[in-house]
VMD Tcl script that draws the C-alpha trace (Angstrom):
set ca {
  {-206.73 -130.83 -3.18}
  {-203.95 -128.23 -3.17}
  {-201.83 -127.97 -0.03}
  {-199.83 -125.03 1.27}
  {-197.23 -124.74 4.02}
  {-196.27 -121.77 6.17}
  {-193.03 -122.51 7.98}
  {-190.66 -124.88 6.18}
  {-188.03 -125.44 8.83}
  {-186.98 -128.90 9.95}
  {-190.50 -130.20 10.58}
  {-192.54 -128.30 7.99}
  {-190.20 -129.11 5.12}
  {-190.24 -132.82 5.87}
  {-194.02 -132.86 6.19}
  {-194.26 -131.20 2.78}
  {-191.85 -133.76 1.31}
  {-193.85 -136.61 2.82}
  {-197.13 -135.39 1.34}
  {-195.52 -134.82 -2.05}
  {-194.12 -138.37 -1.96}
  {-197.61 -139.66 -1.19}
  {-198.96 -138.06 -4.35}
  {-200.52 -134.92 -2.89}
  {-200.29 -131.54 -4.60}
  {-198.13 -129.31 -2.43}
  {-198.53 -126.06 -4.31}
  {-197.64 -123.02 -2.18}
  {-194.96 -122.36 0.44}
  {-193.96 -119.45 2.67}
  {-191.16 -118.92 5.14}
  {-189.31 -115.88 6.44}
  {-186.12 -117.70 5.42}
  {-186.33 -117.02 1.70}
  {-183.33 -119.20 0.84}
  {-184.88 -122.21 2.58}
  {-188.32 -121.80 1.03}
  {-186.90 -121.22 -2.44}
  {-184.77 -124.36 -2.20}
  {-187.69 -126.49 -1.04}
  {-189.98 -125.06 -3.71}
  {-187.49 -126.12 -6.37}
  {-187.14 -129.56 -4.83}
  {-190.87 -130.38 -4.69}
  {-192.08 -128.26 -7.64}
  {-194.06 -125.81 -5.53}
  {-194.25 -122.00 -5.50}
  {-192.25 -119.96 -2.98}
  {-194.88 -117.31 -2.28}
  {-193.93 -113.69 -1.57}
  {-196.93 -113.17 0.74}
  {-199.06 -115.21 3.11}
  {-202.15 -114.28 1.12}
  {-200.64 -115.97 -1.92}
  {-200.26 -119.21 0.06}
  {-203.97 -119.25 0.87}
  {-205.03 -118.24 -2.63}
  {-203.23 -121.24 -4.12}
  {-204.22 -123.92 -1.60}
  {-207.29 -125.57 -0.11}
  {-205.55 -126.79 3.06}
  {-202.73 -124.82 4.66}
  {-200.39 -126.31 7.28}
  {-198.74 -123.82 9.63}
  {-195.57 -124.79 11.49}
  {-194.30 -121.59 13.07}
  {-192.05 -120.84 16.01}
  {-194.11 -119.32 18.82}
  {-197.21 -117.41 19.93}
  {-196.06 -114.16 18.34}
  {-195.45 -115.78 14.96}
  {-198.79 -117.59 15.09}
  {-200.69 -114.39 15.85}
  {-198.83 -112.58 13.10}
  {-199.72 -115.02 10.34}
  {-203.42 -114.77 11.18}
  {-203.73 -111.07 12.04}
  {-200.65 -109.20 10.81}
  {-200.56 -106.76 7.92}
  {-199.79 -109.69 5.62}
  {-201.89 -112.62 6.83}
  {-203.41 -115.91 5.73}
  {-207.06 -114.89 5.92}
  {-207.17 -113.10 2.57}
  {-209.04 -115.36 0.10}
  {-209.67 -117.74 3.02}
  {-213.37 -118.58 2.73}
  {-213.83 -122.35 2.67}
  {-210.16 -123.01 3.40}
  {-208.79 -125.19 6.21}
  {-205.78 -124.21 8.33}
  {-204.05 -127.05 10.19}
  {-201.88 -125.49 12.89}
  {-199.04 -127.72 14.05}
  {-196.82 -125.43 16.09}
  {-196.49 -125.77 19.86}
  {-198.15 -122.55 21.03}
  {-200.32 -121.49 23.95}
  {-203.88 -122.88 24.01}
  {-205.41 -119.42 23.87}
  {-203.59 -118.66 20.62}
  {-205.30 -121.63 18.95}
  {-208.64 -120.25 20.14}
  {-207.80 -116.82 18.71}
  {-206.84 -118.33 15.35}
  {-210.04 -120.37 15.23}
  {-212.20 -117.30 15.84}
  {-210.36 -115.18 13.28}
  {-210.71 -117.91 10.67}
  {-214.39 -118.48 11.36}
  {-215.00 -114.73 11.00}
  {-214.07 -115.04 7.31}
  {-215.72 -118.41 6.66}
  {-212.65 -120.60 7.15}
  {-211.82 -123.40 9.61}
  {-208.85 -124.29 11.77}
  {-207.62 -127.47 13.42}
  {-204.77 -127.80 15.86}
  {-202.58 -130.81 15.12}
  {-199.95 -130.84 17.85}
  {-196.91 -133.01 17.14}
  {-195.15 -135.14 19.72}
  {-192.53 -136.34 17.27}
  {-189.16 -135.70 15.66}
  {-187.83 -134.55 12.31}
  {-187.27 -138.14 11.18}
  {-190.87 -139.06 11.94}
  {-192.10 -136.07 9.94}
  {-190.23 -137.37 6.91}
  {-191.38 -140.96 7.38}
  {-195.03 -140.10 8.01}
  {-195.00 -141.55 11.52}
  {-195.89 -138.45 13.54}
  {-197.85 -138.66 16.79}
  {-200.60 -136.09 16.26}
  {-202.99 -134.74 18.88}
  {-205.82 -132.74 17.37}
  {-208.19 -130.15 18.74}
  {-211.05 -128.22 17.19}
  {-214.49 -128.96 15.82}
  {-214.92 -132.70 15.33}
  {-216.43 -132.28 11.87}
  {-213.33 -130.33 10.84}
  {-211.12 -133.08 12.23}
  {-213.04 -135.69 10.20}
  {-212.53 -133.58 7.08}
  {-208.78 -133.46 7.71}
  {-208.39 -137.03 8.98}
  {-207.47 -138.75 5.68}
  {-204.73 -136.21 5.03}
  {-203.42 -136.37 8.60}
  {-203.20 -140.16 8.37}
  {-200.65 -139.69 5.58}
  {-198.42 -137.90 8.09}
  {-198.97 -139.97 11.21}
  {-198.80 -143.42 12.72}
  {-200.79 -142.26 15.76}
  {-203.66 -139.83 15.37}
  {-205.83 -138.78 18.30}
  {-208.73 -136.34 18.52}
  {-208.53 -134.69 21.96}
  {-211.48 -132.30 21.92}
  {-212.31 -128.66 21.32}
  {-209.73 -126.05 20.32}
  {-207.04 -125.49 22.90}
  {-207.35 -128.93 24.49}
  {-204.72 -130.63 22.31}
  {-202.36 -127.73 22.99}
  {-202.77 -128.32 26.72}
  {-201.94 -131.99 26.33}
  {-198.91 -131.15 24.17}
  {-197.70 -128.66 26.80}
  {-197.85 -131.40 29.44}
  {-196.11 -133.92 27.17}
  {-193.21 -131.56 26.57}
  {-193.09 -130.45 30.20}
  {-192.65 -134.04 31.40}
  {-190.23 -134.84 28.57}
  {-188.09 -131.82 29.42}
  {-188.06 -132.68 33.14}
  {-187.05 -136.26 32.31}
  {-184.28 -134.98 30.04}
  {-182.90 -132.70 32.74}
  {-183.10 -135.49 35.32}
  {-181.30 -137.95 33.04}
  {-178.54 -135.41 32.40}
  {-178.03 -134.99 36.14}
  {-178.01 -138.76 36.71}
  {-175.45 -139.42 34.00}
  {-173.43 -136.38 35.04}
  {-173.27 -137.62 38.61}
  {-172.40 -141.12 37.43}
  {-169.54 -139.70 35.40}
  {-168.27 -137.69 38.37}
  {-168.30 -140.88 40.46}
  {-166.21 -142.70 37.87}
  {-168.96 -145.11 36.85}
  {-169.06 -146.68 33.41}
  {-171.84 -144.78 31.67}
  {-172.74 -147.54 29.22}
  {-173.29 -149.85 32.19}
  {-175.22 -147.14 34.01}
  {-177.54 -146.57 31.05}
  {-178.22 -150.31 30.87}
  {-179.08 -150.39 34.57}
  {-181.32 -147.35 34.16}
  {-183.14 -149.08 31.29}
  {-183.90 -152.12 33.48}
  {-185.10 -150.23 36.56}
  {-187.35 -147.39 37.65}
  {-184.96 -144.94 35.95}
  {-186.09 -146.13 32.52}
  {-187.74 -143.60 30.21}
  {-188.30 -142.79 26.57}
  {-185.75 -139.99 26.96}
  {-183.16 -142.53 28.09}
  {-183.67 -144.33 24.78}
  {-183.46 -141.22 22.62}
  {-180.93 -139.05 24.49}
  {-178.87 -141.16 26.89}
  {-176.18 -142.27 24.45}
  {-176.05 -138.80 22.91}
  {-175.43 -137.26 26.34}
  {-172.64 -139.74 26.97}
  {-171.01 -139.16 23.57}
  {-171.71 -135.40 23.38}
  {-173.65 -135.86 20.14}
  {-176.19 -133.05 20.22}
  {-177.33 -132.89 16.59}
  {-180.62 -131.03 16.74}
  {-183.92 -132.88 16.62}
  {-185.60 -130.75 19.31}
  {-183.63 -127.69 20.30}
  {-182.95 -126.38 23.79}
  {-184.55 -123.10 22.74}
  {-187.77 -124.92 21.90}
  {-187.58 -126.84 25.17}
  {-187.36 -123.57 27.10}
  {-190.29 -122.11 25.18}
  {-192.46 -125.18 25.69}
  {-191.67 -125.41 29.40}
  {-192.78 -121.78 29.61}
  {-196.12 -122.66 28.01}
  {-196.65 -125.41 30.59}
  {-195.77 -123.06 33.44}
  {-198.31 -120.53 32.18}
  {-200.98 -123.24 31.94}
  {-200.12 -124.32 35.48}
  {-200.31 -120.78 36.79}
  {-203.74 -120.34 35.19}
  {-204.85 -123.53 36.95}
  {-203.50 -122.28 40.28}
  {-200.67 -124.81 40.51}
  {-197.00 -124.36 41.32}
  {-194.71 -126.52 39.15}
  {-191.24 -126.33 40.71}
  {-189.66 -129.07 38.57}
  {-190.92 -127.50 35.36}
  {-189.64 -124.12 36.51}
  {-186.19 -125.49 37.38}
  {-186.01 -127.27 34.02}
  {-186.95 -124.11 32.14}
  {-184.20 -122.26 33.99}
  {-181.66 -124.87 32.88}
  {-182.68 -124.54 29.25}
  {-182.63 -120.76 29.52}
  {-179.10 -121.08 30.87}
  {-178.19 -123.04 27.76}
  {-179.58 -120.23 25.60}
  {-177.65 -117.62 27.58}
  {-174.44 -119.57 27.06}
  {-174.93 -119.87 23.32}
  {-176.13 -123.48 23.37}
  {-179.77 -122.87 22.55}
  {-179.61 -124.45 19.09}
  {-178.18 -127.71 20.39}
  {-180.56 -130.60 20.83}
  {-182.25 -130.79 24.24}
  {-179.73 -133.57 25.06}
  {-177.18 -130.75 25.23}
  {-178.42 -130.00 28.73}
  {-175.81 -132.60 29.73}
  {-173.17 -129.99 28.92}
  {-174.33 -128.22 32.09}
  {-174.33 -131.29 34.34}
  {-171.12 -133.17 33.52}
  {-168.33 -131.93 35.76}
  {-165.65 -131.62 33.06}
  {-167.97 -129.92 30.56}
  {-169.10 -126.99 32.62}
  {-169.09 -123.63 30.85}
  {-167.10 -120.72 32.15}
  {-170.17 -119.28 33.86}
  {-170.95 -122.51 35.72}
}
mol new
graphics top color blue
foreach p $ca { graphics top sphere $p radius 0.5 }
foreach p [lrange $ca 0 end-1] q [lrange $ca 1 end] { graphics top cylinder $p $q radius 0.2 }
display resetview
């Protein structure tokens, strides 16, 4: 089985490395960042393809890890797209995009005799490299079963959610709650700092009470120490909160906490902090870190 990748940023590149390390044939790569894709191709002995059609022609299974709805639509329906030479091929779409975009990709692929599967990732860059991703999959169950052995190489937790679009809904809710928790933790630690409390002590108390959360484990110390090396950027947090808000609007629900959180992350982007990790939201909530526009 030959494997291709479209999108070799932080997550895609490490997934490709993981599969190569596990003995799989990663043959074709594409990314708009030509320097990045050329470097990775040299590292794992793959081909840095000049077109999306070339990726499909040289692979049986193609993973896509792109940035947003627009990019996802483009790779399946743009002037240069993946569906040339696509009959019999499988596209595993891992980006966090709107549920309806997964449905569009599925229909376009089926029109040319190909299949798609959404494999939404609730994980970090490190987990992509280690093969311990948390993957939530949506699509036709027979397609999931076909992809399951390969997906197990990338994941420690693999869950089939249901038809196309359903996994994307779950992923939107996961990231919505995660982002709200991150914003709440930043406010709690920021207030603690303003009150002169010892933040190490405060984090320990949080961990032993109702303030405990997964975000406290992953981001609390980083917020305290201003270490915002990027594992999940503020820009992605804003985008994903927007997806959840759109899903909520379609369901007829108002989501005020999600909306407020999205506004905070959009503020980070406006102030040039969008490529910091989501923990960087603490830069807006600690009294002595406030930007000039605060």
